[in-house]
N, C-alpha and C positions, 0 to 999 in steps of 0.2 A: 872955463872948460875943466872938468874934474880929471884927476889923474886916474887913468884906468890900469896902468901897470901895477900899482900896489894892490888893487883889488884882485887882479889876475894872479899876482904873486901869492897873495894870502890864500886864494882858492886852491892854487896848486899845492901850497904847503899843507893845507888842511887835508887835501886828498892824499898826499903822500903819507902824512901821519896816520890817516885812517887805514891805508893799505898796510902800513907797518904794524898796526895793531891787530890786523887780521892773521898775522903769522902766529904759529903756535910753538911754544917752548916746551910743550908736554913731552915727556920721554916717549921714545918709540915703543910701540907695543912689542912684547916678546913674541917671537915666532910661535905659532901654534905648534903643539907637539905633533910629531909624525904619527901616522897610524900604528906603526910598529911600536913606538914608544908608549902610546896609549894602550895597545894590546898587552904589552909586557907589564905595565902598571896594573891593569885589570887582572891579569893572571896572578900577580903577586898578592893582590887583595883577596882573590878567591882562595889562594893557598892559605892565607892567614885565617880566613873564615872557616875553612875546612879543618884546620888544625885545632880549632877550639874544641874542647871536650863537649860531647853531647851530654846534656843533663836530663835524665829521665824524670818526669814529674812523679811526685809521690802518689802512688795509686792506693786507693782504699777499696775495700771490698763493698759489694752491693749492700750489705746489711748496714754498714757504717754510713754510707751515703743516704740510704733510705731513713735512717734514724735522724740524720741532720735535716732531711727534708721535712719530716714530721715536726721537729722542733721549730723549724722556721715557719711552717704553716700555722702552728699554734701561736707563735709570736705575732705573725701577720694578722691573724683573726683577732687577737687582743688589741692590736693597734688600730684595726679598722673600727673598733667600738668608739675610738676617740678622734681618729683622723680620717681624712678623705684618701682615696687611693693615690692621689698625686703627691702626698706627703713624702719628703725625702727618705724617711726611715722605711716606709712601705716600699718605695721604689728600689731602695737598696736590697731589701729582702726579695723583691721580685727578680732583681738581677742575679742574686745568689741562687735562687730557685732555678733560674734559667740555666745557670752554669752547672748546677747539680743534675739537672735533667740531661744536659749534653753528656755529662760524665756517665750517667746511667745508660744512655744510648750507646756510648762507646763500649761499655762492658758487654753489651749484647752480641 
């Protein structure tokens, strides 16, 4: 007749060790900041952002922008004789022309 108590003892020991392993030694989470604390922090951040100096973009007059548009269109036409419209250089010029077009519209 086999000894059943050692098997039972081994099973109980394994179960106890498994339960012990389930415990967590991780540090407790810091309490979430209160709404008041979060509001004060946001207000401080807004104050810092508003305190920054506003930098005005360097504006050019309409004639200078139109001259640059003509130069870019000439360069684009020359590049199109060698490359497809998907070429990075042509796409860069297209972006610059788009920006200049927006600047012209702002002047109106």
